[in-house]
C-alpha positions as CSV (number, residue, x, y, z in Angstrom):
1,X,36.1,-4.7,255.9
2,X,39.7,-5.5,255.6
3,X,40.7,-9.1,255.7
4,X,43.2,-9.4,258.4
5,X,44.3,-12.8,257.2
6,X,46.8,-13.2,254.5
7,X,45.4,-16.4,253.0
8,X,48.2,-18.5,251.5
9,X,47.1,-19.8,248.1
10,X,46.9,-23.5,247.6
11,X,47.3,-25.5,244.4
12,X,43.9,-27.1,245.0
13,X,41.3,-26.6,242.2
14,X,37.6,-26.7,242.9
15,X,35.3,-27.8,240.0
16,X,32.1,-25.7,240.1
17,X,28.7,-27.3,240.4
18,X,25.3,-26.0,239.1
19,X,22.4,-27.6,241.0
20,X,19.7,-25.4,239.4
21,X,18.0,-28.4,237.7
22,X,17.5,-29.8,241.3
23,X,15.9,-26.5,242.4
24,X,12.8,-27.3,240.3
25,X,12.5,-30.9,241.7
26,X,13.0,-29.6,245.3
27,X,10.4,-26.9,244.8
28,X,7.9,-29.4,243.3
29,X,8.5,-31.7,246.3
30,X,8.1,-29.0,248.9
31,X,5.0,-27.4,247.3
32,X,3.3,-30.8,247.2
33,X,3.7,-31.0,250.9
34,X,2.6,-27.4,251.4
35,X,-0.6,-28.1,249.4
36,X,-1.4,-31.1,251.6
37,X,-0.9,-28.9,254.7
38,X,-2.9,-26.0,253.2
39,X,0.1,-23.7,253.5
40,X,1.2,-21.0,251.0
41,X,3.3,-22.2,248.1
42,X,7.0,-21.5,248.0
43,X,8.4,-19.6,245.0
44,X,11.9,-21.0,245.1
45,X,13.8,-23.8,246.8
46,X,17.6,-23.9,246.6
47,X,20.8,-24.3,248.5
48,X,22.1,-21.3,250.5
49,X,25.5,-21.4,249.0
50,X,27.3,-22.4,245.8
51,X,29.0,-25.7,245.7
52,X,32.0,-27.4,244.1
53,X,34.1,-30.5,244.4
54,X,37.7,-31.5,244.6
55,X,39.0,-34.8,243.1
56,X,41.8,-36.5,244.9
57,X,43.3,-40.0,244.9
58,X,41.1,-40.8,247.9
59,X,37.9,-39.7,246.1
60,X,35.7,-36.7,245.5
61,X,35.1,-34.2,248.2
62,X,32.1,-31.8,248.0
63,X,32.1,-28.4,249.8
64,X,30.3,-25.1,249.7
65,X,31.6,-21.6,249.5
66,X,31.6,-21.4,253.3
67,X,34.1,-24.2,253.3
68,X,31.6,-26.6,254.8
69,X,31.7,-30.3,253.6
70,X,32.4,-33.8,254.7
71,X,35.9,-34.9,255.7
72,X,35.0,-38.1,253.8
73,X,34.9,-38.5,250.0
74,X,31.3,-38.9,248.8
75,X,30.1,-42.5,248.8
76,X,27.0,-44.5,249.8
77,X,28.4,-44.7,253.3
78,X,29.2,-41.0,253.3
79,X,26.8,-39.1,251.1
80,X,26.9,-35.3,250.8
81,X,23.6,-34.0,252.0
82,X,22.6,-31.0,249.9
83,X,20.1,-29.0,251.8
84,X,17.4,-26.9,250.1
85,X,15.8,-23.8,251.7
86,X,12.5,-22.3,250.6
87,X,11.7,-18.8,249.6
88,X,8.2,-17.4,249.3
89,X,6.9,-14.0,248.1
90,X,3.9,-12.8,250.0
91,X,0.8,-13.1,247.7
92,X,-0.7,-9.9,249.2
93,X,2.5,-7.8,249.2
94,X,5.0,-8.8,246.5
95,X,7.6,-6.6,248.2
96,X,7.6,-8.9,251.2
97,X,9.4,-12.2,251.0
98,X,10.2,-15.0,253.4
99,X,13.3,-17.2,253.6
100,X,13.3,-20.6,255.4
101,X,15.9,-20.9,258.1
102,X,15.8,-24.7,258.2
103,X,16.2,-27.0,255.2
104,X,12.9,-27.9,253.6
105,X,14.4,-30.9,251.9
106,X,17.7,-32.7,251.4
107,X,19.1,-34.6,248.5
108,X,21.8,-37.1,249.2
109,X,24.7,-37.2,246.6
110,X,26.2,-40.6,247.0
111,X,28.2,-41.3,243.8
112,X,30.5,-39.4,241.5
113,X,28.1,-40.0,238.6
114,X,25.4,-38.2,240.5
115,X,27.8,-35.2,240.9
116,X,29.3,-35.1,237.5
117,X,26.0,-34.3,235.8
118,X,26.0,-30.9,237.6
119,X,29.7,-30.1,236.8
120,X,29.8,-26.7,234.9
121,X,33.3,-27.5,233.5
122,X,34.7,-24.4,235.2
123,X,37.2,-24.4,238.0
124,X,38.5,-22.0,240.6
125,X,41.3,-22.2,243.1
126,X,40.2,-23.3,246.6
127,X,41.6,-20.0,248.1
128,X,39.2,-18.1,245.9
129,X,36.3,-20.5,246.2
130,X,35.9,-20.3,250.0
131,X,34.6,-16.8,251.0
132,X,36.9,-14.6,253.0
133,X,35.3,-13.0,256.1
134,X,36.5,-13.7,259.6
135,X,38.2,-16.5,261.5
136,X,35.6,-19.2,260.8
137,X,36.0,-19.1,257.1
138,X,39.8,-18.9,257.4
139,X,39.7,-21.9,259.7
140,X,37.5,-23.8,257.2
141,X,39.9,-23.0,254.4
142,X,43.0,-24.1,256.4
143,X,41.2,-27.3,257.5
144,X,40.6,-28.2,253.8
145,X,44.2,-27.5,252.8
146,X,45.6,-29.6,255.6
147,X,43.0,-32.4,255.2
148,X,43.5,-32.7,251.4
149,X,47.3,-32.7,251.8
150,X,47.0,-35.6,254.2
151,X,47.7,-33.4,257.3
152,X,44.7,-34.5,259.3
153,X,45.0,-31.9,262.0
154,X,42.2,-29.4,262.3
155,X,42.7,-25.8,263.1
156,X,40.5,-24.3,265.8
157,X,39.8,-20.6,265.7
């Protein structure tokens, strides 16, 4: 599909995050609940998208590759809620798998220190970080650019 938008590059850099150590903790938490309920165990538990953060004078903003994130910098009053979704391979048919459509658990990121431990040290420009596919993602990208430049208007597609 051709992108009909000519996304204007920004000078905003996203620091990439790797939450894979939290996948194990989330899976252990979810499977403990599934054991109690007598349900099949999940084989994975992870966020749907990759995440990153942008440091500004106002604080640290967390967002995913869909361009979804809080308009507030992370804090105890405004934590970033990182949702985890389960996956399960059918025990009788390993070619069949199931994906959760609702979050199975959420971890709240409330401080920069909580976030920095998952920083990969790699960066990418915001215009490359947010996926390109349709008006919703373009609107999300433009909203971030305007918001982080202090232009608090939100574009509606």
